[in-house]
N, C-alpha and C positions, 0 to 999 in steps of 0.2 A: 504493500500499499505505499502511495507516494505521497508524503506530507505537503502541507502549503507551502513550507518553507523550501522544500525541494523543487515544487511547481515555479515559486518566484525564481529560481535559478537557470530554469529553461526559457529559451526562447524559439520561436520559429519562422524560418525564412518566409518572406511575405509573397517571395516570387515563387520558389519550389518546394516549400512546406518542409524543408528539412529542418530536425529538431536539433539545437545545440544546447550546450552546457554555458551557462553566463560565466565570464570570468572576470575580474577585477582588470581594469585597463588604467595605464598611466596617463598623465594630462595630455590631452589633444591627440589621443591614440583613437583607433577606429577598429571595429570587429567586423569583418566580411564572412559572409556563407562560404563553406567549403566545398559546395557543389556547384553553386551559381555565380559565386563570388560578388554577390549584391550586399550593400551596406548592411550590416543588422543594426547596430548601436555604435555610440561612440562617447567619449569623455572629452568635452570641450569646455574651454573656459568661458564664463559670462554666457552660457545658451540661453539662461532665461531673459536677461537683458537684451540680448541681440534679437531674440524671436518675439519680445515683446514690441521693441522698435519697429521691427518689421510689420507686425500684425497692425501696429497704429497707423503707419504707412498705408497698409492695405485698406484699414477702415477710410481713411481720407479718400483715397482713388476709389472705393466703391461708391462712396456718398457723392463724388464728382460724378460717377458713370450714371447714376440714377437721375441726378439733377440737371444735367445739360443735354445738349442734343448730340446724339451718336454721329447721323450723317443728314446730309441735305441733299435731295434729290430734284434736278432741274431737268424737265422734260418739254422741249419747245416753249420756253418762255414760264411754263408753271412750274413753280417751286414749292417744295414740301420738306420741312425740317421734321426729323424724328427724334423723339425722346423714347426712353422705354415705355413711358405711360401711354404714347401716341400709339406704339407698336401694338400694345396690350387692347388699346381701343379699336385698334382696324382689326385684329382678330375676332373681337366680340361683334362688330359690325357685319362681319362673314359669317356671322353665328356658328363659329368654331369655337364652341364652349368648353369643350373638354381639351383643347389644344390651350385655349386661354388660364384654364385651370393650372396646367402643366407649367406654362410660363409663368405664373405669378409663384407658384411654389418653388419649380428648379432654378428659375433666375433671378428671382426677387426674395421671398421669404427664407429659404434654405441658404443663401449666400450670406444675409443678413444675420441669420441665427448664428451661424460658423464664426464670422468674424466677430460679433459682439461677444459671444460665448468665450472665444480664444482671449479676447481682450480683458474681459471680467477675470477669467481663469488665472492669466497670467499675472495680472495686476495683486490679485489676491495671494498668490503664490511669492510674489515678489516682496510683500509686506507681511508674509506668514498670519494670514488670517483666513477664517473662513474654510475650516477642514471639511465639513460635511458638504457643504455648497461645491467646493473644487471637485470633489467626488463625482456628485450628480453632473456637473459641467464635462466631466472627462466622459461619462457615460454617456451623456448627450450627443458629444462631439462623435463618439464613436459609431453612433447610430446615425448621425445627420450628414457627416462629411462625404459619404459615398454618394449622397443624392445631389450634390452641387453640380450642375451642369453650366457653369457659366463658359468653360472651354468649348462644349459643344455648340452653344449658341454664337459663340465667336466664330467658330468655323461655318456654321450656317449663314451667318452674317457676310462672311467673306464670299461664300458662294453665290448668294443672291446678288451682291454686288458685281462679280463677276459677271452674271448673267444680264445684269441692268447696262453695263458697259457700252454696249452697241446701241443703245436706244436714249441714254440720258447722261448727264454731266452730273458727277458724284463729288460731294465735298466733304471731307471727313470732320467731325465736330470733337469736341473737346471730349466728351463722353467715349469716345472710341478708343483715343489715346490713353485716356484713364482707365479704359477696359483691357488694354494692352497690359498697362503696369501692374493691373490688378493680377492678371493671370500671370505675369512674371514672378511677383511677391508671393502668389499662393504656391508656385513650385518652389522657390526659395524657403518659403516657411516649412512647406513638406520635407523638404531635403534637409534642412537646418536642425529639425527635430520630429521624432516621430512619437506615436502614442506611448510605445513601450519606454521611450524617455522620459516622456510626462508622468508618467505613472511612477518609475522610479525617482523622478526628481521629487514627486508629491511624497512618496515615502522617506525620503531624506530630510525634506523639509518639516512634515507632520507626524513621522514615526507611523505605527502599523496602522494599515488602512481597517476602517471599522465594519463590522459586518452588516 
């Protein structure tokens, strides 16, 4: 029978699912999967502060994405500036209610939930407050994060723009640039710290996890 303490010392590769035993790392060292060579975990200095700074930048970038114009389309003198809200209204006008609901949850609600939860989580951990709340936020993030589809939306937007190039003049808005920064920051945040490292950091700050 494997004890809880022994389970805490095991880590599964997120790519090939190979099971590894966790070993202590010296400062700024990394552990890689023995089978597929993907990064498993690392021991970096100032991980919490760096990640918090990245999340704050992502929150600002996401706010700009939702606030301003994404693209401006000009077809034979008829100009239309589109924001995320305008795109949502177009979807509703076409009576695509299911698509509209998916748009709201996957492109708006889930990204906002993820960024705001990360911001609250890391701030509380930095000041060593809210042990129970940080646990709940970590669990929430584990469930919600896979449902963020901002990257899929960006690719879809690019495909739509390519199809319109022959018929219209397209001008990129501030939100489009902010969306690119949001995606880049999300990739950096994901690479900078994993959920395993967040839980490990939580244990170091607050001690044993409450049942």
